[in-house]
DRENDO-1510 file (C-alpha; in Angstrom, 1 decimal, always signed):
<recs>
REC; n; res; u; v; w
REC; 1; UNK; -24.4; -18.3; -11.3 .
REC; 2; UNK; -21.3; -17.1; -13.1 .
REC; 3; UNK; -18.1; -19.1; -13.0 .
REC; 4; UNK; -15.8; -16.6; -11.1 .
REC; 5; UNK; -13.0; -18.8; -11.3 .
REC; 6; UNK; -12.6; -17.9; -15.1 .
REC; 7; UNK; -12.8; -14.0; -14.2 .
REC; 8; UNK; -9.7; -11.7; -14.7 .
REC; 9; UNK; -8.7; -9.9; -11.5 .
REC; 10; UNK; -10.1; -6.6; -12.9 .
REC; 11; UNK; -13.6; -8.3; -13.6 .
REC; 12; UNK; -13.3; -9.7; -10.1 .
REC; 13; UNK; -12.4; -6.5; -8.5 .
REC; 14; UNK; -15.5; -4.8; -10.3 .
REC; 15; UNK; -17.8; -7.6; -9.2 .
REC; 16; UNK; -16.6; -7.2; -5.8 .
REC; 17; UNK; -17.3; -3.6; -5.7 .
REC; 18; UNK; -21.0; -4.4; -6.6 .
REC; 19; UNK; -21.6; -6.5; -3.4 .
REC; 20; UNK; -20.3; -9.6; -5.0 .
REC; 21; UNK; -19.8; -11.9; -2.3 .
REC; 22; UNK; -19.1; -14.9; -4.7 .
REC; 23; UNK; -16.4; -12.8; -6.3 .
REC; 24; UNK; -14.9; -11.9; -2.6 .
REC; 25; UNK; -14.9; -15.8; -2.2 .
REC; 26; UNK; -12.9; -16.3; -5.3 .
REC; 27; UNK; -10.4; -13.5; -4.7 .
REC; 28; UNK; -9.9; -14.9; -1.2 .
REC; 29; UNK; -9.4; -18.8; -2.6 .
REC; 30; UNK; -7.2; -17.3; -5.5 .
REC; 31; UNK; -4.8; -15.3; -3.2 .
REC; 32; UNK; -4.9; -16.2; +0.4 .
REC; 33; UNK; -2.1; -18.6; +0.2 .
REC; 34; UNK; +0.0; -16.2; -1.7 .
REC; 35; UNK; -0.7; -13.5; +1.0 .
REC; 36; UNK; +0.0; -15.9; +3.8 .
REC; 37; UNK; +3.3; -16.7; +2.4 .
REC; 38; UNK; +4.1; -12.8; +2.1 .
REC; 39; UNK; +2.9; -12.2; +5.8 .
REC; 40; UNK; +4.8; -15.1; +7.1 .
REC; 41; UNK; +8.1; -14.0; +5.0 .
REC; 42; UNK; +8.2; -10.8; +6.7 .
REC; 43; UNK; +7.1; -11.7; +10.3 .
REC; 44; UNK; +8.0; -15.6; +10.6 .
REC; 45; UNK; +5.1; -16.2; +12.9 .
REC; 46; UNK; +2.4; -18.2; +11.6 .
REC; 47; UNK; -0.2; -17.2; +14.1 .
REC; 48; UNK; +0.5; -13.4; +13.3 .
REC; 49; UNK; +0.6; -14.0; +9.7 .
REC; 50; UNK; -2.8; -15.7; +9.7 .
REC; 51; UNK; -4.3; -12.9; +11.7 .
REC; 52; UNK; -3.1; -10.3; +9.4 .
REC; 53; UNK; -4.2; -12.0; +6.4 .
REC; 54; UNK; -7.6; -12.7; +8.0 .
REC; 55; UNK; -7.6; -8.8; +8.9 .
REC; 56; UNK; -6.7; -7.7; +5.4 .
REC; 57; UNK; -9.4; -9.8; +3.7 .
REC; 58; UNK; -12.2; -8.4; +6.1 .
REC; 59; UNK; -11.1; -5.1; +5.3 .
REC; 60; UNK; -11.1; -5.7; +1.8 .
REC; 61; UNK; -14.8; -6.7; +2.1 .
REC; 62; UNK; -15.8; -4.0; +4.4 .
REC; 63; UNK; -14.3; -1.3; +2.2 .
REC; 64; UNK; -15.3; -2.9; -1.1 .
REC; 65; UNK; -17.5; +0.0; -2.0 .
REC; 66; UNK; -14.7; +2.6; -1.4 .
REC; 67; UNK; -12.0; +1.2; -3.0 .
REC; 68; UNK; -11.0; +1.2; -6.8 .
REC; 69; UNK; -8.6; -1.8; -7.2 .
REC; 70; UNK; -6.5; -1.5; -10.5 .
REC; 71; UNK; -4.3; -4.3; -9.6 .
REC; 72; UNK; -5.6; -6.8; -7.1 .
REC; 73; UNK; -2.5; -9.0; -6.5 .
REC; 74; UNK; -0.4; -5.6; -5.8 .
REC; 75; UNK; -3.3; -4.0; -3.8 .
REC; 76; UNK; -3.6; -7.3; -1.5 .
REC; 77; UNK; +0.1; -7.6; -1.0 .
REC; 78; UNK; +0.5; -3.8; -0.4 .
REC; 79; UNK; -2.3; -4.2; +2.4 .
REC; 80; UNK; -0.6; -7.2; +4.0 .
REC; 81; UNK; +2.9; -5.4; +4.1 .
REC; 82; UNK; +1.4; -2.2; +5.5 .
REC; 83; UNK; -0.6; -4.4; +8.2 .
REC; 84; UNK; +2.8; -5.9; +9.0 .
REC; 85; UNK; +4.5; -2.5; +9.4 .
REC; 86; UNK; +1.6; -1.5; +11.9 .
REC; 87; UNK; +2.1; -4.7; +13.7 .
REC; 88; UNK; +6.1; -3.9; +14.1 .
REC; 89; UNK; +5.0; -0.4; +15.2 .
REC; 90; UNK; +2.9; -1.8; +18.0 .
REC; 91; UNK; +5.6; -4.3; +18.9 .
REC; 92; UNK; +8.0; -1.5; +19.0 .
REC; 93; UNK; +5.8; +0.7; +21.1 .
REC; 94; UNK; +5.2; -2.4; +23.4 .
REC; 95; UNK; +8.8; -3.0; +23.7 .
REC; 96; UNK; +9.8; +0.5; +24.5 .
REC; 97; UNK; +7.1; +0.3; +27.5 .
REC; 98; UNK; +8.6; -3.0; +28.6 .
REC; 99; UNK; +12.3; -1.7; +28.5 .
REC; 100; UNK; +11.6; +2.1; +29.3 .
REC; 101; UNK; +14.8; +2.1; +31.4 .
REC; 102; UNK; +17.1; +0.2; +28.8 .
REC; 103; UNK; +18.4; +2.3; +25.9 .
REC; 104; UNK; +18.4; +0.8; +22.4 .
REC; 105; UNK; +18.8; +2.2; +18.9 .
REC; 106; UNK; +15.5; +2.6; +17.3 .
REC; 107; UNK; +16.7; +2.1; +13.7 .
REC; 108; UNK; +19.5; -0.6; +12.9 .
REC; 109; UNK; +20.7; -0.7; +9.3 .
REC; 110; UNK; +18.2; -3.9; +9.0 .
REC; 111; UNK; +15.3; -2.2; +10.5 .
REC; 112; UNK; +16.1; +0.9; +8.5 .
REC; 113; UNK; +15.8; -1.2; +5.2 .
REC; 114; UNK; +12.8; -2.7; +6.4 .
REC; 115; UNK; +10.9; +0.7; +7.4 .
REC; 116; UNK; +12.1; +2.1; +4.0 .
REC; 117; UNK; +10.6; -0.8; +1.9 .
REC; 118; UNK; +7.4; -0.5; +4.0 .
REC; 119; UNK; +7.2; +3.1; +3.4 .
REC; 120; UNK; +7.5; +2.8; -0.3 .
REC; 121; UNK; +4.7; +0.1; -0.1 .
REC; 122; UNK; +2.7; +2.4; +1.9 .
REC; 123; UNK; +3.3; +5.1; -0.6 .
REC; 124; UNK; +2.4; +2.7; -3.2 .
REC; 125; UNK; -0.8; +2.0; -1.5 .
REC; 126; UNK; -1.8; +5.7; -1.5 .
REC; 127; UNK; -1.0; +6.0; -5.1 .
REC; 128; UNK; -3.1; +3.1; -5.8 .
REC; 129; UNK; -6.2; +4.9; -4.4 .
REC; 130; UNK; -5.7; +8.2; -6.1 .
REC; 131; UNK; -8.1; +9.5; -8.6 .
REC; 132; UNK; -7.4; +8.0; -12.1 .
REC; 133; UNK; -6.0; +10.9; -13.9 .
REC; 134; UNK; -3.6; +12.0; -10.8 .
REC; 135; UNK; -2.5; +8.1; -10.4 .
REC; 136; UNK; -1.5; +8.1; -14.3 .
REC; 137; UNK; +0.1; +11.5; -14.1 .
REC; 138; UNK; +2.2; +10.6; -11.0 .
REC; 139; UNK; +3.2; +7.2; -12.2 .
REC; 140; UNK; +4.4; +8.7; -15.6 .
REC; 141; UNK; +6.4; +11.4; -13.7 .
REC; 142; UNK; +7.8; +9.5; -10.7 .
REC; 143; UNK; +8.0; +5.8; -11.8 .
REC; 144; UNK; +8.8; +6.2; -15.3 .
REC; 145; UNK; +10.3; +9.6; -15.2 .
REC; 146; UNK; +8.6; +11.2; -18.0 .
REC; 147; UNK; +8.8; +15.1; -18.3 .
REC; 148; UNK; +5.6; +17.1; -18.0 .
REC; 149; UNK; +5.5; +17.9; -21.8 .
REC; 150; UNK; +5.8; +14.4; -22.6 .
REC; 151; UNK; +3.0; +13.5; -20.0 .
REC; 152; UNK; +0.6; +16.3; -21.6 .
REC; 153; UNK; +1.2; +14.7; -25.2 .
REC; 154; UNK; +0.9; +11.1; -23.9 .
REC; 155; UNK; -2.5; +11.9; -22.0 .
REC; 156; UNK; -3.4; +14.6; -24.4 .
REC; 157; UNK; -4.0; +17.4; -21.7 .
REC; 158; UNK; -2.1; +20.8; -21.3 .
REC; 159; UNK; +1.1; +21.0; -19.2 .
REC; 160; UNK; -0.8; +23.0; -16.7 .
REC; 161; UNK; -3.3; +20.2; -16.4 .
REC; 162; UNK; -0.2; +17.9; -16.0 .
REC; 163; UNK; +1.4; +20.1; -13.1 .
REC; 164; UNK; -2.2; +20.4; -11.3 .
REC; 165; UNK; -2.7; +16.8; -11.4 .
REC; 166; UNK; +0.9; +16.1; -10.1 .
REC; 167; UNK; +0.5; +18.9; -7.3 .
REC; 168; UNK; -3.0; +17.2; -6.3 .
REC; 169; UNK; -1.5; +13.5; -6.3 .
REC; 170; UNK; +1.7; +14.9; -3.8 .
REC; 171; UNK; -0.8; +16.7; -1.7 .
REC; 172; UNK; -3.0; +13.6; -1.3 .
REC; 173; UNK; +0.2; +11.5; -0.6 .
REC; 174; UNK; +1.5; +13.8; +1.8 .
REC; 175; UNK; -1.9; +14.0; +3.6 .
REC; 176; UNK; -1.7; +10.2; +3.8 .
REC; 177; UNK; +1.5; +10.1; +5.4 .
REC; 178; UNK; +0.7; +12.7; +8.0 .
REC; 179; UNK; -2.3; +10.9; +8.8 .
REC; 180; UNK; -0.5; +8.0; +9.7 .
REC; 181; UNK; +2.5; +9.8; +11.3 .
REC; 182; UNK; +4.9; +8.6; +8.7 .
REC; 183; UNK; +6.1; +12.2; +7.7 .
REC; 184; UNK; +8.4; +12.1; +10.6 .
REC; 185; UNK; +9.7; +8.6; +9.8 .
REC; 186; UNK; +10.3; +9.8; +6.1 .
REC; 187; UNK; +12.4; +12.7; +7.2 .
REC; 188; UNK; +14.6; +10.2; +9.6 .
REC; 189; UNK; +14.9; +7.8; +6.8 .
REC; 190; UNK; +15.9; +10.5; +4.3 .
REC; 191; UNK; +18.4; +12.0; +6.8 .
REC; 192; UNK; +19.8; +8.5; +7.5 .
REC; 193; UNK; +20.5; +8.3; +3.6 .
REC; 194; UNK; +22.1; +11.2; +3.3 .
REC; 195; UNK; +24.7; +10.1; +5.9 .
</recs>
């Protein structure tokens, strides 16, 4: 049996995709404490933090065939933060139901910053799952700020190919945002940032 503790993250992710239960165990042993710290740092509740980390690792195992992970720690951290975001959404809905006769402001400055951070992490998790060429074009364009002509030279494709991949990436990201009802939140955050 191979010694998975010597494997790189990339090799572990590939082994996991091939039903590598031992690879999954190594990923869990390597990252659970770090993920628990991230979860606790955001919600300050040890029970909720443990539940979120548990759910993320279960989801990682269940979706191992469907996900191409390029950066294991970033993928796990993004999943943790997205789960916390969903936890906060549920808690907000519960609070709204419990206090339906009490008016309160939905977004304070701190909540606004937190929502913006979680939104960015959610978008990053969508980008992580884009087809390889779309992901690379998107990152060159949006994260590095390269022009389409520069990307075309770098990737050895036509500028039209760059535009097509960028259009496809943006369409997938918009679809992901609509799927989780985050498009409205994006509009609110954009509007507030312009004030």
